N, C-alpha and C positions, 0 to 999 in steps of 0.2 A: 437555897441559902445564897444571899448576895456575897460579893467579894468582901464587903465591910463586915458583914455578919460572920463570915468565915474567919477573918482576922481577929475579931473580938472573941470568937470561940477558941481560937488557937491560943490567944493570950490568957484567957480564963483557965485553960487546961495546961498552963505552963509549957506550951509548945508541943503538946502531944494530943492528937485527935484519934479517936478510935470508934469504929462501927457506925460511921455516918455516911450519908449520901450528899454529895455536893454537885449541884447542877447549875450550869450557866454562870458561874462566878467569874468575874474579871478582876484580876489583881495586877496592879501596875507599879513597877519601881519599888517594890518592898523587899526588905531584907528578912528572909525566913531561915537564916542560917541555923542548922542543927535541929530543925523541926522533925517530928516523927509522926508518921501516919500508919495506923494499923487497921486493916480491914476497912479502908475508906474507899468509897466508890466515887470517882471523879467523872462527870459527864459534861461535855461541851464547855469545859473551863479554859480560860486563857490566863496565862501568867506572862506578863509583858515586862521585859527588862528587870526581872526579879533575881535576887541572889538566893538560890536554893542550895548553896554549897553545904556539904556534910549532912544533908537531910536523909532520913531513912523512910523507905516505903516497904511495908510488910503486908503481904496478902492483899494488895490493893489492885483495883482495876481502874484504868484510865481509858475512856472512850471519847474519841474526837476532841481531844484536848490539845492545846497549843502551848509549848514551852520554848518556842523559837527565840534564839538569842539570849536565853537565860543561862545563868551560871549554876550548873549542877555538879561541879567538881567534887570529887570524894563522896558522892552520894551512894547510898546502899539500897539495893532493890532485891527483895527476896519473895519468890512465889507471886510475882506480879504479872499482869497482862496489860499491854498497851495496844489498843486497837484503833486504827485510823487517826493516830496522833501525829502532830508536827513538832519537830525539834530542829528545824533548819538553823544552822549556825550556833547551835547551843554548845556549851562546854561541858562535856562529861568526863573530863580528864581525871584519872584516878578513881573513877566510879567502879563499884563492884556489883555485877548483875548475877544473881543466883537463881536458877530455875525460873527464869522470866521469859515471857513470850512477847515479841514485838512483831506486829502484823499490820499490813495495809497502811503504813505510815510513810513519812518523809523526813529524813534526817540529813539532807544535803548540806555540805560544807560544815558539818558538825565536827567537833573534836573529841575523839575517844582515846587520847594518848594514855598509855599505861593503865588501861582499864582491865578488868577481869570479867570474862564471860564464861560462867560455869554452869553447864547444864541448861543452856538457853537455846531458844529457837527464834531466828530472825527470818521472816518470810514476807514475800509480796510487798516489799518496801523499797523506797528510793534512798540510796546512800551515795549519790553522785558527788565526787570530789570530797568525800568524807575522809578524815584522817584517823587511821587505826595504828599508829606507830607503837611498837613495844607492848602490844596487847597480849594477854595470856588467854588462850582459847582452850577450854576444858569441856569435852563432851558437848560441844555447841554445834548447831547445824545452821547452815545458810541455805535458804530455799527461795528461788525466784527473786533474787535481789538485783537491783541495778547498781552495780559497783563501778560504773564508768569513772575512770581516773581516780579511783579510791587509792589511798596511800597506806600500804601495809609494811612500811619500813621497819625492819627488825621484828616483825611479827611472824613467827613460824606458822605456816599453813599446812603442815604435815598432816595427812589423813583427811583434810577437809574436802568435801565434795562441792565443787562450784559449777558442776556441769550444767545446771539450769539457770545460772546467773549470767548477767551481762558484765563482761570484764574488760572492755576495750580501754586501753590507756592505763591499765593497772600499774601502780608505782611500787617498786621494791628497791632494795639496795643494789649496788653494782655487782655484788657476788651472786645475786638471784637465789640465795639460800632459802629465802622465804617460800619459794615455789617447789621446794623439794617434796616429792611424794604427795602432791595434791592430785585430785581427781578432776579431769576436765573432759568436755565433749570433743569430738573430732573437729568441729567447727571452731572451737576456742583455740585449737592448736595454732591457727593463723595469727591470732592476737599475741599469743605467747612467743611464736617464732619472730614476730616483728620486735617484740620486747627484747629478745635475745640477739637481735641483729641478723637473723637468718632470713634469706630471701628464698621464698618458695616459687618454683617455676612450673 
């Protein structure tokens, strides 16, 4: 289905698509605010400069898709899988992810302010200089993520296991409360010591 055919189908179904497979579609600069996708399979799709705010994704799979720079604020994701996707510089502020897996992707410089990650798994992905301020983490796991200079301002990481993640330059508040009771490897202790102003000799 081409990008134009996708837009026509979405309009014909009053903004709700269900049970279809979308391959290779390229949609540019369109406003898809409030659209809903149920059991939709997206493959090699590109959304460029699109407004996808307040969209809902339910039981969807996205494979090798690109939403870089798109507005996905207040979007809702339930039981979804995103594999090999790009969302660099995308805006996910206020989004709610529930029981969703993100793997083998790149979301560098993206914004996740005040999002909810509930029962999610994020693994083998790039989140360099990504903003996670005031995020609610519930039963969520981080595995083998590149979190270089990621910002977790006012996001409690209590109980999170970051031992196999890259965390140099991790940014938190002046009180360092975000780091209380997190699990790190011995090697990561050097990064944290530098953050706290401790000199190891």
